[in-house]
PyMOL Python script that loads the backbone (N, CA, C, O; Angstrom):
from pymol import cmd

cmd.read_pdbstr("""\
ATOM      1  N   MET A   1     200.112 106.248 283.083  1.00  0.00           N
ATOM      2  CA  MET A   1     200.999 106.680 281.748  1.00  0.00           C
ATOM      3  C   MET A   1     201.657 105.265 281.416  1.00  0.00           C
ATOM      4  O   MET A   1     202.225 104.521 282.216  1.00  0.00           O
ATOM      5  N   LYS A   2     201.463 105.078 280.139  1.00  0.00           N
ATOM      6  CA  LYS A   2     202.220 103.958 279.593  1.00  0.00           C
ATOM      7  C   LYS A   2     203.303 104.294 278.721  1.00  0.00           C
ATOM      8  O   LYS A   2     203.036 105.097 277.827  1.00  0.00           O
ATOM      9  N   LEU A   3     204.457 103.852 278.792  1.00  0.00           N
ATOM     10  CA  LEU A   3     205.630 104.150 278.064  1.00  0.00           C
ATOM     11  C   LEU A   3     205.798 102.972 276.986  1.00  0.00           C
ATOM     12  O   LEU A   3     205.766 101.791 277.333  1.00  0.00           O
ATOM     13  N   GLU A   4     205.951 103.312 275.859  1.00  0.00           N
ATOM     14  CA  GLU A   4     206.390 102.333 274.859  1.00  0.00           C
ATOM     15  C   GLU A   4     207.634 102.701 274.043  1.00  0.00           C
ATOM     16  O   GLU A   4     207.891 103.862 273.722  1.00  0.00           O
ATOM     17  N   GLN A   5     208.359 101.686 273.741  1.00  0.00           N
ATOM     18  CA  GLN A   5     209.614 101.894 272.960  1.00  0.00           C
ATOM     19  C   GLN A   5     209.177 101.957 271.408  1.00  0.00           C
ATOM     20  O   GLN A   5     208.331 101.183 270.958  1.00  0.00           O
ATOM     21  N   ASN A   6     209.808 102.925 270.636  1.00  0.00           N
ATOM     22  CA  ASN A   6     209.431 102.944 269.349  1.00  0.00           C
ATOM     23  C   ASN A   6     210.333 102.022 268.512  1.00  0.00           C
ATOM     24  O   ASN A   6     211.380 101.643 269.036  1.00  0.00           O
ATOM     25  N   ASP A   7     210.067 101.669 267.406  1.00  0.00           N
ATOM     26  CA  ASP A   7     210.823 100.584 266.653  1.00  0.00           C
ATOM     27  C   ASP A   7     212.249 100.926 266.243  1.00  0.00           C
ATOM     28  O   ASP A   7     213.136 100.107 266.003  1.00  0.00           O
ATOM     29  N   LEU A   8     212.353 102.392 266.192  1.00  0.00           N
ATOM     30  CA  LEU A   8     213.620 102.810 265.955  1.00  0.00           C
ATOM     31  C   LEU A   8     214.615 102.544 266.870  1.00  0.00           C
ATOM     32  O   LEU A   8     215.784 102.355 266.534  1.00  0.00           O
ATOM     33  N   SER A   9     214.208 102.516 268.041  1.00  0.00           N
ATOM     34  CA  SER A   9     215.181 102.293 269.186  1.00  0.00           C
ATOM     35  C   SER A   9     215.605 100.925 269.213  1.00  0.00           C
ATOM     36  O   SER A   9     216.668 100.640 269.764  1.00  0.00           O
ATOM     37  N   MET A  10     214.816  99.956 268.622  1.00  0.00           N
ATOM     38  CA  MET A  10     215.125  98.570 268.596  1.00  0.00           C
ATOM     39  C   MET A  10     216.316  98.496 267.462  1.00  0.00           C
ATOM     40  O   MET A  10     217.199  97.653 267.622  1.00  0.00           O
ATOM     41  N   MET A  11     216.346  99.240 266.487  1.00  0.00           N
ATOM     42  CA  MET A  11     217.274  99.078 265.371  1.00  0.00           C
ATOM     43  C   MET A  11     218.535  99.453 265.955  1.00  0.00           C
ATOM     44  O   MET A  11     219.494  98.822 265.510  1.00  0.00           O
ATOM     45  N   PHE A  12     218.775 100.284 266.805  1.00  0.00           N
ATOM     46  CA  PHE A  12     220.055 100.659 267.261  1.00  0.00           C
ATOM     47  C   PHE A  12     220.781 100.250 268.628  1.00  0.00           C
ATOM     48  O   PHE A  12     221.786 100.724 269.157  1.00  0.00           O
ATOM     49  N   SER A  13     219.790  99.035 269.088  1.00  0.00           N
ATOM     50  CA  SER A  13     220.284  98.503 270.399  1.00  0.00           C
ATOM     51  C   SER A  13     221.348  97.353 269.969  1.00  0.00           C
ATOM     52  O   SER A  13     221.708  97.022 268.839  1.00  0.00           O
ATOM     53  N   SER A  14     221.721  96.868 271.202  1.00  0.00           N
ATOM     54  CA  SER A  14     222.640  95.525 271.023  1.00  0.00           C
ATOM     55  C   SER A  14     222.144  94.284 271.531  1.00  0.00           C
ATOM     56  O   SER A  14     221.512  94.338 272.586  1.00  0.00           O
ATOM     57  N   THR A  15     222.319  93.131 270.955  1.00  0.00           N
ATOM     58  CA  THR A  15     221.916  91.947 271.465  1.00  0.00           C
ATOM     59  C   THR A  15     223.135  91.109 271.924  1.00  0.00           C
ATOM     60  O   THR A  15     224.103  90.872 271.201  1.00  0.00           O
ATOM     61  N   GLU A  16     222.994  90.705 273.146  1.00  0.00           N
ATOM     62  CA  GLU A  16     224.230  90.082 273.557  1.00  0.00           C
ATOM     63  C   GLU A  16     224.136  88.474 273.377  1.00  0.00           C
ATOM     64  O   GLU A  16     223.120  87.818 273.604  1.00  0.00           O
ATOM     65  N   ILE A  17     225.384  87.954 272.925  1.00  0.00           N
ATOM     66  CA  ILE A  17     225.241  86.454 272.646  1.00  0.00           C
ATOM     67  C   ILE A  17     226.438  85.797 273.565  1.00  0.00           C
ATOM     68  O   ILE A  17     227.508  86.397 273.665  1.00  0.00           O
ATOM     69  N   SER A  18     226.244  84.684 274.155  1.00  0.00           N
ATOM     70  CA  SER A  18     227.106  84.110 275.138  1.00  0.00           C
ATOM     71  C   SER A  18     228.279  83.492 274.175  1.00  0.00           C
ATOM     72  O   SER A  18     227.967  82.911 273.135  1.00  0.00           O
ATOM     73  N   ASP A  19     229.402  83.620 274.504  1.00  0.00           N
ATOM     74  CA  ASP A  19     230.570  83.005 273.920  1.00  0.00           C
ATOM     75  C   ASP A  19     230.534  81.675 273.571  1.00  0.00           C
ATOM     76  O   ASP A  19     230.986  81.259 272.504  1.00  0.00           O
ATOM     77  N   VAL A  20     229.978  80.929 274.484  1.00  0.00           N
ATOM     78  CA  VAL A  20     229.674  79.469 274.305  1.00  0.00           C
ATOM     79  C   VAL A  20     228.850  79.118 273.144  1.00  0.00           C
ATOM     80  O   VAL A  20     228.865  77.984 272.664  1.00  0.00           O
ATOM     81  N   PHE A  21     228.034  80.204 272.625  1.00  0.00           N
ATOM     82  CA  PHE A  21     227.215  79.868 271.491  1.00  0.00           C
ATOM     83  C   PHE A  21     228.280  79.799 270.290  1.00  0.00           C
ATOM     84  O   PHE A  21     228.103  79.001 269.369  1.00  0.00           O
ATOM     85  N   PHE A  22     229.219  80.522 270.319  1.00  0.00           N
ATOM     86  CA  PHE A  22     230.275  80.617 269.200  1.00  0.00           C
ATOM     87  C   PHE A  22     231.139  79.285 269.259  1.00  0.00           C
ATOM     88  O   PHE A  22     231.322  78.550 268.289  1.00  0.00           O
ATOM     89  N   THR A  23     231.633  79.084 270.511  1.00  0.00           N
ATOM     90  CA  THR A  23     232.666  77.873 270.736  1.00  0.00           C
ATOM     91  C   THR A  23     231.984  76.590 270.653  1.00  0.00           C
ATOM     92  O   THR A  23     232.554  75.665 270.074  1.00  0.00           O
ATOM     93  N   GLU A  24     230.842  76.427 271.158  1.00  0.00           N
ATOM     94  CA  GLU A  24     230.268  75.022 270.975  1.00  0.00           C
ATOM     95  C   GLU A  24     229.172  74.721 270.022  1.00  0.00           C
ATOM     96  O   GLU A  24     228.923  73.553 269.725  1.00  0.00           O
ATOM     97  N   TYR A  25     228.448  75.801 269.487  1.00  0.00           N
ATOM     98  CA  TYR A  25     227.312  75.419 268.654  1.00  0.00           C
ATOM     99  C   TYR A  25     227.218  75.954 267.198  1.00  0.00           C
ATOM    100  O   TYR A  25     226.613  75.374 266.297  1.00  0.00           O
ATOM    101  N   LEU A  26     227.920  77.188 267.066  1.00  0.00           N
ATOM    102  CA  LEU A  26     227.853  77.774 265.682  1.00  0.00           C
ATOM    103  C   LEU A  26     228.471  76.936 264.575  1.00  0.00           C
ATOM    104  O   LEU A  26     227.973  76.990 263.451  1.00  0.00           O
ATOM    105  N   SER A  27     229.431  76.235 264.799  1.00  0.00           N
ATOM    106  CA  SER A  27     229.894  75.407 263.957  1.00  0.00           C
ATOM    107  C   SER A  27     229.103  74.252 263.523  1.00  0.00           C
ATOM    108  O   SER A  27     229.323  73.769 262.412  1.00  0.00           O
ATOM    109  N   GLN A  28     228.137  73.729 264.348  1.00  0.00           N
ATOM    110  CA  GLN A  28     227.369  72.676 264.223  1.00  0.00           C
ATOM    111  C   GLN A  28     226.042  72.941 263.531  1.00  0.00           C
ATOM    112  O   GLN A  28     225.489  72.099 262.824  1.00  0.00           O
ATOM    113  N   ALA A  29     225.559  74.163 263.774  1.00  0.00           N
ATOM    114  CA  ALA A  29     224.283  74.570 263.253  1.00  0.00           C
ATOM    115  C   ALA A  29     224.248  75.011 261.848  1.00  0.00           C
ATOM    116  O   ALA A  29     225.194  75.619 261.349  1.00  0.00           O
ATOM    117  N   SER A  30     223.011  74.672 261.104  1.00  0.00           N
ATOM    118  CA  SER A  30     222.862  75.069 259.829  1.00  0.00           C
ATOM    119  C   SER A  30     222.789  76.743 259.784  1.00  0.00           C
ATOM    120  O   SER A  30     222.570  77.376 260.818  1.00  0.00           O
ATOM    121  N   GLY A  31     222.963  77.305 258.682  1.00  0.00           N
ATOM    122  CA  GLY A  31     222.836  78.773 258.719  1.00  0.00           C
ATOM    123  C   GLY A  31     221.335  79.061 258.977  1.00  0.00           C
ATOM    124  O   GLY A  31     221.089  80.014 259.717  1.00  0.00           O
ATOM    125  N   ASP A  32     220.400  78.424 258.508  1.00  0.00           N
ATOM    126  CA  ASP A  32     219.052  78.770 258.730  1.00  0.00           C
ATOM    127  C   ASP A  32     218.699  78.679 260.256  1.00  0.00           C
ATOM    128  O   ASP A  32     217.974  79.505 260.811  1.00  0.00           O
ATOM    129  N   ALA A  33     219.284  77.586 260.897  1.00  0.00           N
ATOM    130  CA  ALA A  33     219.118  77.527 262.371  1.00  0.00           C
ATOM    131  C   ALA A  33     219.824  78.606 262.992  1.00  0.00           C
ATOM    132  O   ALA A  33     219.190  79.114 263.917  1.00  0.00           O
ATOM    133  N   VAL A  34     221.067  79.161 262.738  1.00  0.00           N
ATOM    134  CA  VAL A  34     221.605  80.317 263.371  1.00  0.00           C
ATOM    135  C   VAL A  34     220.661  81.400 263.107  1.00  0.00           C
ATOM    136  O   VAL A  34     220.352  82.081 264.084  1.00  0.00           O
ATOM    137  N   LYS A  35     220.122  81.704 261.933  1.00  0.00           N
ATOM    138  CA  LYS A  35     219.331  82.797 261.578  1.00  0.00           C
ATOM    139  C   LYS A  35     218.010  82.888 262.525  1.00  0.00           C
ATOM    140  O   LYS A  35     217.573  83.909 263.055  1.00  0.00           O
ATOM    141  N   VAL A  36     217.522  81.671 262.600  1.00  0.00           N
ATOM    142  CA  VAL A  36     216.247  81.651 263.613  1.00  0.00           C
ATOM    143  C   VAL A  36     216.615  82.069 264.862  1.00  0.00           C
ATOM    144  O   VAL A  36     215.967  82.939 265.444  1.00  0.00           O
ATOM    145  N   TYR A  37     217.739  81.467 265.421  1.00  0.00           N
ATOM    146  CA  TYR A  37     218.188  81.627 266.667  1.00  0.00           C
ATOM    147  C   TYR A  37     218.486  82.996 267.129  1.00  0.00           C
ATOM    148  O   TYR A  37     218.147  83.414 268.236  1.00  0.00           O
ATOM    149  N   LEU A  38     219.143  83.692 266.233  1.00  0.00           N
ATOM    150  CA  LEU A  38     219.611  85.031 266.273  1.00  0.00           C
ATOM    151  C   LEU A  38     218.350  86.013 266.229  1.00  0.00           C
ATOM    152  O   LEU A  38     218.266  86.971 266.998  1.00  0.00           O
ATOM    153  N   TYR A  39     217.503  85.748 265.399  1.00  0.00           N
ATOM    154  CA  TYR A  39     216.254  86.577 265.244  1.00  0.00           C
ATOM    155  C   TYR A  39     215.356  86.375 266.741  1.00  0.00           C
ATOM    156  O   TYR A  39     214.907  87.311 267.402  1.00  0.00           O
ATOM    157  N   ILE A  40     215.254  85.214 267.009  1.00  0.00           N
ATOM    158  CA  ILE A  40     214.385  84.966 268.315  1.00  0.00           C
ATOM    159  C   ILE A  40     215.062  85.525 269.586  1.00  0.00           C
ATOM    160  O   ILE A  40     214.422  86.032 270.508  1.00  0.00           O
ATOM    161  N   LEU A  41     216.305  85.404 269.565  1.00  0.00           N
ATOM    162  CA  LEU A  41     217.007  86.113 270.484  1.00  0.00           C
ATOM    163  C   LEU A  41     216.832  87.557 270.577  1.00  0.00           C
ATOM    164  O   LEU A  41     216.593  88.073 271.669  1.00  0.00           O
ATOM    165  N   PHE A  42     216.922  88.175 269.618  1.00  0.00           N
ATOM    166  CA  PHE A  42     216.693  89.561 269.427  1.00  0.00           C
ATOM    167  C   PHE A  42     215.284  89.994 269.862  1.00  0.00           C
ATOM    168  O   PHE A  42     215.043  90.978 270.560  1.00  0.00           O
ATOM    169  N   LEU A  43     214.336  89.085 269.333  1.00  0.00           N
ATOM    170  CA  LEU A  43     212.971  89.397 269.811  1.00  0.00           C
ATOM    171  C   LEU A  43     212.707  89.166 271.245  1.00  0.00           C
ATOM    172  O   LEU A  43     211.808  89.759 271.842  1.00  0.00           O
ATOM    173  N   SER A  44     213.439  88.363 271.759  1.00  0.00           N
ATOM    174  CA  SER A  44     213.090  87.925 273.346  1.00  0.00           C
ATOM    175  C   SER A  44     213.443  89.055 274.200  1.00  0.00           C
ATOM    176  O   SER A  44     212.909  89.164 275.304  1.00  0.00           O
ATOM    177  N   LYS A  45     214.411  90.019 273.725  1.00  0.00           N
ATOM    178  CA  LYS A  45     214.648  91.224 274.518  1.00  0.00           C
ATOM    179  C   LYS A  45     213.614  92.094 274.742  1.00  0.00           C
ATOM    180  O   LYS A  45     213.670  92.897 275.674  1.00  0.00           O
ATOM    181  N   TYR A  46     212.513  92.021 273.873  1.00  0.00           N
ATOM    182  CA  TYR A  46     211.492  93.010 273.851  1.00  0.00           C
ATOM    183  C   TYR A  46     210.068  92.440 274.112  1.00  0.00           C
ATOM    184  O   TYR A  46     209.002  92.998 273.853  1.00  0.00           O
ATOM    185  N   GLY A  47     210.255  91.262 274.658  1.00  0.00           N
ATOM    186  CA  GLY A  47     209.108  90.561 275.009  1.00  0.00           C
ATOM    187  C   GLY A  47     208.052  90.348 274.017  1.00  0.00           C
ATOM    188  O   GLY A  47     206.849  90.303 274.276  1.00  0.00           O
ATOM    189  N   LYS A  48     208.607  90.216 272.822  1.00  0.00           N
ATOM    190  CA  LYS A  48     207.647  90.118 271.617  1.00  0.00           C
ATOM    191  C   LYS A  48     207.229  88.620 271.504  1.00  0.00           C
ATOM    192  O   LYS A  48     208.019  87.697 271.700  1.00  0.00           O
ATOM    193  N   ASP A  49     205.884  88.457 271.164  1.00  0.00           N
ATOM    194  CA  ASP A  49     205.319  86.997 271.074  1.00  0.00           C
ATOM    195  C   ASP A  49     206.068  86.609 269.564  1.00  0.00           C
ATOM    196  O   ASP A  49     206.184  87.341 268.581  1.00  0.00           O
ATOM    197  N   VAL A  50     206.485  85.325 269.732  1.00  0.00           N
ATOM    198  CA  VAL A  50     207.013  84.651 268.548  1.00  0.00           C
ATOM    199  C   VAL A  50     206.019  83.550 267.960  1.00  0.00           C
ATOM    200  O   VAL A  50     205.611  82.584 268.604  1.00  0.00           O
ATOM    201  N   LYS A  51     205.677  83.859 266.568  1.00  0.00           N
ATOM    202  CA  LYS A  51     204.755  82.910 265.947  1.00  0.00           C
ATOM    203  C   LYS A  51     205.508  82.351 264.719  1.00  0.00           C
ATOM    204  O   LYS A  51     206.036  83.095 263.892  1.00  0.00           O
ATOM    205  N   VAL A  52     205.528  81.115 264.647  1.00  0.00           N
ATOM    206  CA  VAL A  52     206.178  80.251 263.438  1.00  0.00           C
ATOM    207  C   VAL A  52     205.899  81.027 262.122  1.00  0.00           C
ATOM    208  O   VAL A  52     206.816  81.491 261.444  1.00  0.00           O
ATOM    209  N   ASN A  53     204.752  81.131 261.837  1.00  0.00           N
ATOM    210  CA  ASN A  53     204.285  81.972 260.662  1.00  0.00           C
ATOM    211  C   ASN A  53     204.993  83.202 260.396  1.00  0.00           C
ATOM    212  O   ASN A  53     205.458  83.560 259.314  1.00  0.00           O
ATOM    213  N   ASP A  54     205.023  83.798 261.479  1.00  0.00           N
ATOM    214  CA  ASP A  54     205.675  85.292 261.347  1.00  0.00           C
ATOM    215  C   ASP A  54     207.166  85.119 261.188  1.00  0.00           C
ATOM    216  O   ASP A  54     207.741  85.921 260.452  1.00  0.00           O
ATOM    217  N   LEU A  55     207.769  84.300 261.707  1.00  0.00           N
ATOM    218  CA  LEU A  55     209.123  83.889 261.603  1.00  0.00           C
ATOM    219  C   LEU A  55     209.325  83.529 260.060  1.00  0.00           C
ATOM    220  O   LEU A  55     210.216  84.046 259.386  1.00  0.00           O
ATOM    221  N   SER A  56     208.621  82.809 259.678  1.00  0.00           N
ATOM    222  CA  SER A  56     208.667  82.316 258.206  1.00  0.00           C
ATOM    223  C   SER A  56     208.666  83.577 257.356  1.00  0.00           C
ATOM    224  O   SER A  56     209.614  83.784 256.597  1.00  0.00           O
ATOM    225  N   LYS A  57     207.728  84.366 257.438  1.00  0.00           N
ATOM    226  CA  LYS A  57     207.668  85.456 256.626  1.00  0.00           C
ATOM    227  C   LYS A  57     208.866  86.578 256.894  1.00  0.00           C
ATOM    228  O   LYS A  57     209.320  87.236 255.959  1.00  0.00           O
ATOM    229  N   LYS A  58     209.263  86.709 258.060  1.00  0.00           N
ATOM    230  CA  LYS A  58     210.089  87.808 258.309  1.00  0.00           C
ATOM    231  C   LYS A  58     211.499  87.369 257.988  1.00  0.00           C
ATOM    232  O   LYS A  58     212.334  88.259 257.819  1.00  0.00           O
ATOM    233  N   LEU A  59     211.834  86.213 257.891  1.00  0.00           N
ATOM    234  CA  LEU A  59     213.270  85.430 257.660  1.00  0.00           C
ATOM    235  C   LEU A  59     213.262  84.896 256.239  1.00  0.00           C
ATOM    236  O   LEU A  59     214.219  84.278 255.773  1.00  0.00           O
ATOM    237  N   SER A  60     212.183  85.147 255.589  1.00  0.00           N
ATOM    238  CA  SER A  60     212.043  84.509 254.278  1.00  0.00           C
ATOM    239  C   SER A  60     212.514  83.171 254.083  1.00  0.00           C
ATOM    240  O   SER A  60     213.200  82.816 253.125  1.00  0.00           O
ATOM    241  N   LEU A  61     212.074  82.342 255.145  1.00  0.00           N
ATOM    242  CA  LEU A  61     212.451  80.841 255.010  1.00  0.00           C
ATOM    243  C   LEU A  61     211.121  80.132 255.118  1.00  0.00           C
ATOM    244  O   LEU A  61     210.148  80.642 255.674  1.00  0.00           O
ATOM    245  N   PRO A  62     211.123  78.934 254.563  1.00  0.00           N
ATOM    246  CA  PRO A  62     209.860  77.986 254.534  1.00  0.00           C
ATOM    247  C   PRO A  62     209.604  77.630 255.821  1.00  0.00           C
ATOM    248  O   PRO A  62     210.536  77.491 256.613  1.00  0.00           O
ATOM    249  N   LEU A  63     208.047  77.401 256.262  1.00  0.00           N
ATOM    250  CA  LEU A  63     207.684  77.029 257.491  1.00  0.00           C
ATOM    251  C   LEU A  63     208.278  75.874 258.066  1.00  0.00           C
ATOM    252  O   LEU A  63     208.464  75.834 259.282  1.00  0.00           O
ATOM    253  N   LYS A  64     208.626  74.843 257.256  1.00  0.00           N
ATOM    254  CA  LYS A  64     209.225  73.684 257.515  1.00  0.00           C
ATOM    255  C   LYS A  64     210.709  73.873 258.008  1.00  0.00           C
ATOM    256  O   LYS A  64     211.156  73.200 258.937  1.00  0.00           O
ATOM    257  N   THR A  65     211.456  74.832 257.334  1.00  0.00           N
ATOM    258  CA  THR A  65     212.610  75.088 257.785  1.00  0.00           C
ATOM    259  C   THR A  65     212.791  75.710 259.226  1.00  0.00           C
ATOM    260  O   THR A  65     213.640  75.323 260.029  1.00  0.00           O
ATOM    261  N   ILE A  66     211.814  76.797 259.465  1.00  0.00           N
ATOM    262  CA  ILE A  66     211.626  77.406 260.852  1.00  0.00           C
ATOM    263  C   ILE A  66     211.256  76.132 261.946  1.00  0.00           C
ATOM    264  O   ILE A  66     211.749  76.122 263.074  1.00  0.00           O
ATOM    265  N   GLN A  67     210.431  75.184 261.518  1.00  0.00           N
ATOM    266  CA  GLN A  67     210.107  74.247 262.518  1.00  0.00           C
ATOM    267  C   GLN A  67     211.334  73.429 262.799  1.00  0.00           C
ATOM    268  O   GLN A  67     211.694  73.204 263.954  1.00  0.00           O
ATOM    269  N   ASP A  68     211.944  73.007 261.801  1.00  0.00           N
ATOM    270  CA  ASP A  68     213.189  72.146 261.882  1.00  0.00           C
ATOM    271  C   ASP A  68     214.154  72.890 262.773  1.00  0.00           C
ATOM    272  O   ASP A  68     214.667  72.259 263.698  1.00  0.00           O
ATOM    273  N   SER A  69     214.449  74.126 262.603  1.00  0.00           N
ATOM    274  CA  SER A  69     215.404  74.957 263.223  1.00  0.00           C
ATOM    275  C   SER A  69     215.105  75.059 264.761  1.00  0.00           C
ATOM    276  O   SER A  69     215.969  74.971 265.634  1.00  0.00           O
ATOM    277  N   LEU A  70     213.943  75.231 264.944  1.00  0.00           N
ATOM    278  CA  LEU A  70     213.219  75.178 266.428  1.00  0.00           C
ATOM    279  C   LEU A  70     213.570  73.968 267.052  1.00  0.00           C
ATOM    280  O   LEU A  70     214.107  73.908 268.158  1.00  0.00           O
ATOM    281  N   LYS A  71     213.260  72.967 266.325  1.00  0.00           N
ATOM    282  CA  LYS A  71     213.451  71.570 266.849  1.00  0.00           C
ATOM    283  C   LYS A  71     214.849  71.363 267.196  1.00  0.00           C
ATOM    284  O   LYS A  71     215.215  70.859 268.258  1.00  0.00           O
ATOM    285  N   TYR A  72     215.705  71.814 266.162  1.00  0.00           N
ATOM    286  CA  TYR A  72     217.232  71.595 266.485  1.00  0.00           C
ATOM    287  C   TYR A  72     217.723  72.227 267.795  1.00  0.00           C
ATOM    288  O   TYR A  72     218.477  71.680 268.600  1.00  0.00           O
ATOM    289  N   TRP A  73     217.187  73.467 267.899  1.00  0.00           N
ATOM    290  CA  TRP A  73     217.622  74.261 269.239  1.00  0.00           C
ATOM    291  C   TRP A  73     217.085  73.543 270.412  1.00  0.00           C
ATOM    292  O   TRP A  73     217.803  73.347 271.393  1.00  0.00           O
ATOM    293  N   GLU A  74     215.744  73.103 270.357  1.00  0.00           N
ATOM    294  CA  GLU A  74     215.149  72.402 271.482  1.00  0.00           C
ATOM    295  C   GLU A  74     215.882  71.207 271.870  1.00  0.00           C
ATOM    296  O   GLU A  74     216.102  70.878 273.036  1.00  0.00           O
ATOM    297  N   ASP A  75     216.284  70.511 270.720  1.00  0.00           N
ATOM    298  CA  ASP A  75     217.018  69.276 271.222  1.00  0.00           C
ATOM    299  C   ASP A  75     218.415  69.499 271.694  1.00  0.00           C
ATOM    300  O   ASP A  75     218.972  68.526 272.202  1.00  0.00           O
ATOM    301  N   LEU A  76     219.006  70.509 271.617  1.00  0.00           N
ATOM    302  CA  LEU A  76     220.181  71.049 272.153  1.00  0.00           C
ATOM    303  C   LEU A  76     220.088  71.942 273.439  1.00  0.00           C
ATOM    304  O   LEU A  76     221.040  72.546 273.932  1.00  0.00           O
ATOM    305  N   ARG A  77     218.904  71.936 273.870  1.00  0.00           N
ATOM    306  CA  ARG A  77     218.485  72.826 275.049  1.00  0.00           C
ATOM    307  C   ARG A  77     218.811  74.254 274.872  1.00  0.00           C
ATOM    308  O   ARG A  77     219.115  74.954 275.837  1.00  0.00           O
ATOM    309  N   GLY A  78     218.752  74.727 273.600  1.00  0.00           N
ATOM    310  CA  GLY A  78     218.962  76.074 273.324  1.00  0.00           C
ATOM    311  C   GLY A  78     217.879  76.881 273.784  1.00  0.00           C
ATOM    312  O   GLY A  78     217.956  78.088 274.012  1.00  0.00           O
ATOM    313  N   PHE A  79     216.770  76.094 273.924  1.00  0.00           N
ATOM    314  CA  PHE A  79     215.499  76.881 274.640  1.00  0.00           C
ATOM    315  C   PHE A  79     214.623  75.817 275.009  1.00  0.00           C
ATOM    316  O   PHE A  79     214.778  74.693 274.531  1.00  0.00           O
ATOM    317  N   ASP A  80     213.519  76.140 275.997  1.00  0.00           N
ATOM    318  CA  ASP A  80     212.661  75.200 276.415  1.00  0.00           C
ATOM    319  C   ASP A  80     211.460  76.054 276.599  1.00  0.00           C
ATOM    320  O   ASP A  80     211.526  77.189 277.072  1.00  0.00           O
ATOM    321  N   GLU A  81     210.345  75.471 276.207  1.00  0.00           N
ATOM    322  CA  GLU A  81     209.033  76.196 275.964  1.00  0.00           C
ATOM    323  C   GLU A  81     208.553  76.683 277.411  1.00  0.00           C
ATOM    324  O   GLU A  81     207.975  77.757 277.576  1.00  0.00           O
ATOM    325  N   LYS A  82     208.845  75.800 278.426  1.00  0.00           N
ATOM    326  CA  LYS A  82     208.486  76.231 279.714  1.00  0.00           C
ATOM    327  C   LYS A  82     209.394  77.195 280.530  1.00  0.00           C
ATOM    328  O   LYS A  82     209.078  77.509 281.677  1.00  0.00           O
ATOM    329  N   ASP A  83     210.560  77.678 279.915  1.00  0.00           N
ATOM    330  CA  ASP A  83     211.516  78.462 280.416  1.00  0.00           C
ATOM    331  C   ASP A  83     211.743  79.547 279.582  1.00  0.00           C
ATOM    332  O   ASP A  83     211.158  79.594 278.500  1.00  0.00           O
ATOM    333  N   ASP A  84     212.603  80.539 279.968  1.00  0.00           N
ATOM    334  CA  ASP A  84     212.966  81.518 279.186  1.00  0.00           C
ATOM    335  C   ASP A  84     213.706  80.975 277.756  1.00  0.00           C
ATOM    336  O   ASP A  84     214.643  80.178 277.803  1.00  0.00           O
ATOM    337  N   TRP A  85     213.283  81.394 276.753  1.00  0.00           N
ATOM    338  CA  TRP A  85     213.884  80.778 275.480  1.00  0.00           C
ATOM    339  C   TRP A  85     215.371  80.770 275.295  1.00  0.00           C
ATOM    340  O   TRP A  85     215.981  79.952 274.607  1.00  0.00           O
ATOM    341  N   PHE A  86     215.812  81.600 275.865  1.00  0.00           N
ATOM    342  CA  PHE A  86     217.486  81.706 275.440  1.00  0.00           C
ATOM    343  C   PHE A  86     218.475  81.855 276.832  1.00  0.00           C
ATOM    344  O   PHE A  86     219.524  82.495 276.893  1.00  0.00           O
ATOM    345  N   TYR A  87     217.880  81.137 277.840  1.00  0.00           N
ATOM    346  CA  TYR A  87     218.778  80.781 279.016  1.00  0.00           C
ATOM    347  C   TYR A  87     218.467  79.398 279.483  1.00  0.00           C
ATOM    348  O   TYR A  87     217.463  79.019 280.087  1.00  0.00           O
ATOM    349  N   CYS A  88     219.551  78.683 279.081  1.00  0.00           N
ATOM    350  CA  CYS A  88     219.739  77.419 279.655  1.00  0.00           C
ATOM    351  C   CYS A  88     221.210  77.033 280.051  1.00  0.00           C
ATOM    352  O   CYS A  88     222.169  77.577 279.504  1.00  0.00           O
ATOM    353  N   GLU A  89     221.324  76.249 280.843  1.00  0.00           N
ATOM    354  CA  GLU A  89     222.620  75.835 281.384  1.00  0.00           C
ATOM    355  C   GLU A  89     223.710  75.621 280.392  1.00  0.00           C
ATOM    356  O   GLU A  89     224.847  76.041 280.609  1.00  0.00           O
ATOM    357  N   SER A  90     223.348  74.893 279.169  1.00  0.00           N
ATOM    358  CA  SER A  90     224.293  74.646 278.235  1.00  0.00           C
ATOM    359  C   SER A  90     224.885  75.948 277.562  1.00  0.00           C
ATOM    360  O   SER A  90     226.083  76.064 277.305  1.00  0.00           O
ATOM    361  N   PHE A  91     224.011  76.839 277.322  1.00  0.00           N
ATOM    362  CA  PHE A  91     224.462  78.027 276.585  1.00  0.00           C
ATOM    363  C   PHE A  91     225.021  79.118 277.594  1.00  0.00           C
ATOM    364  O   PHE A  91     225.816  79.976 277.210  1.00  0.00           O
ATOM    365  N   ALA A  92     224.576  79.045 278.876  1.00  0.00           N
ATOM    366  CA  ALA A  92     225.083  80.101 279.747  1.00  0.00           C
ATOM    367  C   ALA A  92     226.372  79.839 280.569  1.00  0.00           C
ATOM    368  O   ALA A  92     227.132  80.743 280.916  1.00  0.00           O
ATOM    369  N   GLY A  93     226.580  78.345 280.890  1.00  0.00           N
ATOM    370  CA  GLY A  93     227.529  77.936 281.579  1.00  0.00           C
ATOM    371  C   GLY A  93     228.350  76.909 281.039  1.00  0.00           C
ATOM    372  O   GLY A  93     229.400  76.669 281.635  1.00  0.00           O
ATOM    373  N   SER A  94     228.043  76.212 279.943  1.00  0.00           N
ATOM    374  CA  SER A  94     228.663  75.204 279.459  1.00  0.00           C
ATOM    375  C   SER A  94     228.549  73.968 280.445  1.00  0.00           C
ATOM    376  O   SER A  94     229.462  73.147 280.530  1.00  0.00           O
ATOM    377  N   GLY A  95     227.429  73.882 281.155  1.00  0.00           N
ATOM    378  CA  GLY A  95     227.361  72.569 281.799  1.00  0.00           C
ATOM    379  C   GLY A  95     228.176  72.643 283.192  1.00  0.00           C
ATOM    380  O   GLY A  95     228.581  71.627 283.756  1.00  0.00           O
ATOM    381  N   THR A  96     228.374  73.947 283.688  1.00  0.00           N
ATOM    382  CA  THR A  96     229.008  74.040 284.956  1.00  0.00           C
ATOM    383  C   THR A  96     228.218  74.070 286.254  1.00  0.00           C
ATOM    384  O   THR A  96     228.729  74.267 287.357  1.00  0.00           O
ATOM    385  N   SER A  97     226.968  73.862 286.032  1.00  0.00           N
ATOM    386  CA  SER A  97     226.046  73.893 287.174  1.00  0.00           C
ATOM    387  C   SER A  97     226.157  72.536 288.007  1.00  0.00           C
ATOM    388  O   SER A  97     225.460  72.367 289.008  1.00  0.00           O
TER     389      SER A  97
END
""", "prot")
cmd.dss("prot")
cmd.show_as("cartoon", "prot")
cmd.util.cbc("prot")
cmd.orient("prot")
């Protein structure tokens, strides 16, 4: 038997964001970069595939803006393609490792 979550349950769940995101990164990031980060963080809870074209359509942002936002977070180590997108030392522990 395969159990699947319906899309309505996604709408009523919660997404946890580390406090260090607010204290260290929020003020420096553009609004579009924050929008991209939050949406990908939301999708990551459900193991959804993330495609740049889909992000562009869903967030109503130009493809270039999505690409620039992803590069911004990658440069800050907000995510790394070979690791879990939203867990890295800088966001989780503010460099305490």
